[in-house]
VOMIZA-283197 format. One record per residue: residue in three letters; chain; x, y, z of N, C-alpha, C in turn. Coordinates in steps of 0.2 Angstrom, whole numbers, padded with zeros to 4 digits. Last residue first. Example, Ala and Ser with C-alpha at 12.3 -4.5 7.8 and 13.67 -1.06 7.14 Angstrom:
SER	A	0064	-0011	0035	0068	-0005	0036	0064	0000	0039
ALA	A	0066	-0028	0039	0062	-0022	0039	0066	-0016	0039
END
This chain:
HIS	A	0084	0012	-0001	0086	0018	-0003	0080	0023	-0002
THR	A	0080	-0001	0003	0084	0003	0008	0086	0010	0005
LEU	A	0070	-0011	0000	0069	-0004	-0001	0073	0000	0004
PHE	A	0076	-0023	0010	0070	-0021	0006	0069	-0014	0006
GLY	A	0087	-0025	0019	0086	-0030	0013	0080	-0028	0009
THR	A	0079	-0020	0034	0085	-0022	0030	0084	-0026	0024
GLN	A	0067	-0008	0034	0068	-0015	0034	0074	-0016	0031
ASP	A	0062	0006	0044	0066	0003	0038	0068	-0004	0039
ALA	A	0046	0003	0052	0053	0005	0052	0056	0003	0046
ILE	A	0030	0008	0048	0035	0003	0047	0042	0006	0047
ASN	A	0022	0020	0049	0022	0015	0055	0027	0009	0054
LYS	A	0023	0027	0037	0026	0030	0043	0027	0024	0049
GLN	A	0025	0023	0021	0022	0021	0027	0026	0024	0033
ARG	A	0025	0034	0008	0029	0030	0011	0026	0029	0018
TRP	A	0022	0040	-0009	0020	0039	-0002	0024	0033	0001
ILE	A	0030	0042	-0021	0024	0045	-0020	0022	0045	-0012
LEU	A	0046	0042	-0028	0042	0040	-0022	0036	0045	-0022
SER	A	0048	0037	-0045	0047	0043	-0040	0043	0041	-0034
GLY	A	0048	0027	-0055	0052	0026	-0049	0052	0032	-0044
ASP	A	0039	0027	-0065	0046	0030	-0067	0050	0029	-0061
PRO	A	0027	0024	-0059	0030	0019	-0063	0037	0021	-0065
SER	A	0028	0030	-0042	0026	0031	-0049	0029	0026	-0053
SER	A	0026	0021	-0027	0030	0025	-0032	0027	0025	-0038
LEU	A	0023	0018	-0010	0020	0018	-0017	0025	0023	-0021
SER	A	0027	0006	0003	0028	0013	-0001	0024	0012	-0008
PHE	A	0022	-0003	0012	0028	0000	0013	0028	0007	0010
LEU	A	0008	-0011	0019	0010	-0007	0013	0016	-0002	0015
HIS	A	0003	-0016	0030	0008	-0020	0027	0011	-0016	0021
ASP	A	-0007	-0008	0034	-0001	-0009	0039	0004	-0013	0036
LEU	A	-0016	-0010	0024	-0012	-0004	0024	-0006	-0004	0029
ARG	A	-0017	-0024	0014	-0018	-0021	0021	-0013	-0015	0021
ILE	A	-0022	-0025	-0002	-0016	-0024	0002	-0018	-0021	0009
SER	A	-0030	-0034	-0015	-0031	-0030	-0008	-0025	-0030	-0004
LEU	A	-0032	-0033	-0032	-0027	-0035	-0026	-0029	-0031	-0020
GLU	A	-0040	-0038	-0046	-0040	-0034	-0040	-0036	-0037	-0035
GLY	A	-0035	-0038	-0063	-0037	-0042	-0057	-0036	-0037	-0051
ALA	A	-0032	-0033	-0075	-0038	-0031	-0072	-0040	-0035	-0066
SER	A	-0019	-0035	-0078	-0024	-0040	-0081	-0031	-0039	-0078
GLN	A	-0012	-0026	-0071	-0012	-0025	-0078	-0017	-0030	-0081
ASP	A	-0023	-0023	-0056	-0016	-0024	-0059	-0018	-0024	-0067
LEU	A	-0029	-0012	-0045	-0031	-0016	-0051	-0024	-0017	-0055
LEU	A	-0029	-0012	-0027	-0026	-0010	-0034	-0029	-0015	-0039
ILE	A	-0035	-0005	-0013	-0037	-0009	-0018	-0033	-0007	-0024
LEU	A	-0029	-0006	0004	-0028	-0002	-0003	-0030	-0007	-0008
TYR	A	-0038	-0008	0019	-0035	-0010	0013	-0035	-0005	0007
GLU	A	-0040	-0010	0037	-0040	-0006	0031	-0036	-0008	0025
ALA	A	-0049	-0021	0048	-0043	-0019	0045	-0044	-0014	0039
GLY	A	-0061	-0027	0052	-0057	-0024	0057	-0050	-0021	0054
ASN	A	-0067	-0032	0040	-0065	-0037	0045	-0060	-0033	0050
ARG	A	-0062	-0018	0030	-0065	-0025	0030	-0062	-0029	0036
SER	A	-0062	-0003	0022	-0062	-0006	0028	-0065	-0013	0027
LEU	A	-0053	0004	0008	-0059	0002	0011	-0057	-0002	0018
VAL	A	-0049	0013	-0006	-0047	0012	0001	-0053	0010	0005
ASP	A	-0046	0011	-0024	-0050	0011	-0018	-0046	0010	-0011
CYS	A	-0037	0010	-0034	-0044	0012	-0036	-0049	0012	-0030
VAL	A	-0022	0013	-0042	-0025	0013	-0035	-0033	0015	-0037
VAL	A	-0016	0001	-0053	-0019	0007	-0052	-0023	0007	-0046
GLY	A	0000	-0007	-0052	-0007	-0007	-0053	-0009	0000	-0053
GLU	A	0013	-0019	-0048	0011	-0013	-0051	0004	-0013	-0053
THR	A	0022	-0024	-0033	0017	-0026	-0038	0015	-0019	-0042
SER	A	0034	-0033	-0023	0032	-0027	-0027	0027	-0029	-0032
PHE	A	0036	-0040	-0007	0036	-0040	-0014	0034	-0033	-0017
GLY	A	0044	-0048	0007	0041	-0043	0004	0040	-0044	-0004
SER	A	0048	-0058	0016	0053	-0054	0013	0050	-0048	0009
GLU	A	0037	-0060	0030	0039	-0062	0024	0044	-0057	0021
SER	A	0031	-0056	0042	0038	-0058	0042	0041	-0060	0036
GLY	A	0020	-0045	0035	0022	-0048	0041	0029	-0050	0041
PRO	A	0022	-0040	0020	0017	-0043	0024	0020	-0047	0030
LEU	A	0026	-0026	0013	0030	-0030	0018	0025	-0034	0022
VAL	A	0026	-0020	-0003	0022	-0023	0002	0027	-0027	0006
ARG	A	0025	-0007	-0014	0030	-0011	-0011	0027	-0014	-0004
ALA	A	0018	-0003	-0030	0017	-0004	-0023	0022	-0009	-0020
VAL	A	0018	0008	-0042	0022	0002	-0040	0021	0002	-0032
VAL	A	0003	0015	-0050	0009	0015	-0045	0012	0008	-0045
PRO	A	-0008	0027	-0056	-0004	0021	-0057	0002	0021	-0053
THR	A	-0023	0033	-0049	-0016	0034	-0050	-0012	0027	-0051
ARG	A	-0036	0038	-0048	-0034	0032	-0051	-0027	0032	-0053
ARG	A	-0040	0049	-0040	-0037	0050	-0046	-0035	0044	-0051
MET	A	-0045	0042	-0029	-0049	0046	-0033	-0047	0048	-0040
ALA	A	-0033	0036	-0025	-0038	0032	-0027	-0043	0036	-0031
LEU	A	-0026	0047	-0020	-0023	0043	-0026	-0028	0038	-0029
LEU	A	-0034	0051	-0010	-0034	0055	-0015	-0031	0051	-0021
GLU	A	-0032	0040	-0001	-0039	0041	-0004	-0039	0046	-0010
LEU	A	-0019	0042	0002	-0021	0036	-0001	-0028	0037	-0005
VAL	A	-0020	0054	0009	-0016	0054	0003	-0018	0048	-0001
SER	A	-0027	0049	0020	-0030	0054	0016	-0027	0054	0009
HIS	A	-0018	0041	0027	-0024	0038	0024	-0027	0043	0019
GLN	A	-0009	0051	0031	-0007	0046	0026	-0013	0043	0023
ASP	A	-0017	0057	0041	-0014	0061	0035	-0012	0056	0029
CYS	A	-0019	0046	0050	-0024	0049	0046	-0022	0053	0040
ASP	A	-0008	0032	0050	-0009	0039	0051	-0014	0042	0047
ILE	A	-0015	0016	0051	-0010	0021	0049	-0012	0028	0051
PRO	A	-0018	0003	0064	-0020	0009	0059	-0014	0013	0057
VAL	A	-0013	-0013	0063	-0011	-0007	0066	-0013	-0001	0062
TYR	A	-0021	-0028	0067	-0021	-0023	0063	-0018	-0017	0066
ASN	A	-0024	-0039	0075	-0017	-0037	0075	-0016	-0031	0070
ASN	A	-0037	-0044	0073	-0036	-0041	0079	-0028	-0038	0080
THR	A	-0049	-0045	0061	-0041	-0044	0061	-0039	-0040	0067
MET	A	-0062	-0056	0061	-0060	-0049	0064	-0052	-0050	0064
END
């Protein structure tokens, strides 16, 4: 059980489900806890609950599946760089996605 999970806003969750239904290609920016963060590219394929937390499931270019906890997901952009979705629960982090 993941007891430190912070649920995201319901409206934001609905947008993620729509992106999964449309199999939207994205660049995901992730801030996992105290780490500096990373970006990854893939296609949104699902949003699911597991062990008391919710996850965005991405298929990357090698058809590998990546699970990203929703409270660690900072933003999703289209491959051309246009912002699609941004986390409301995460305050702006210095040194990562400052624009």
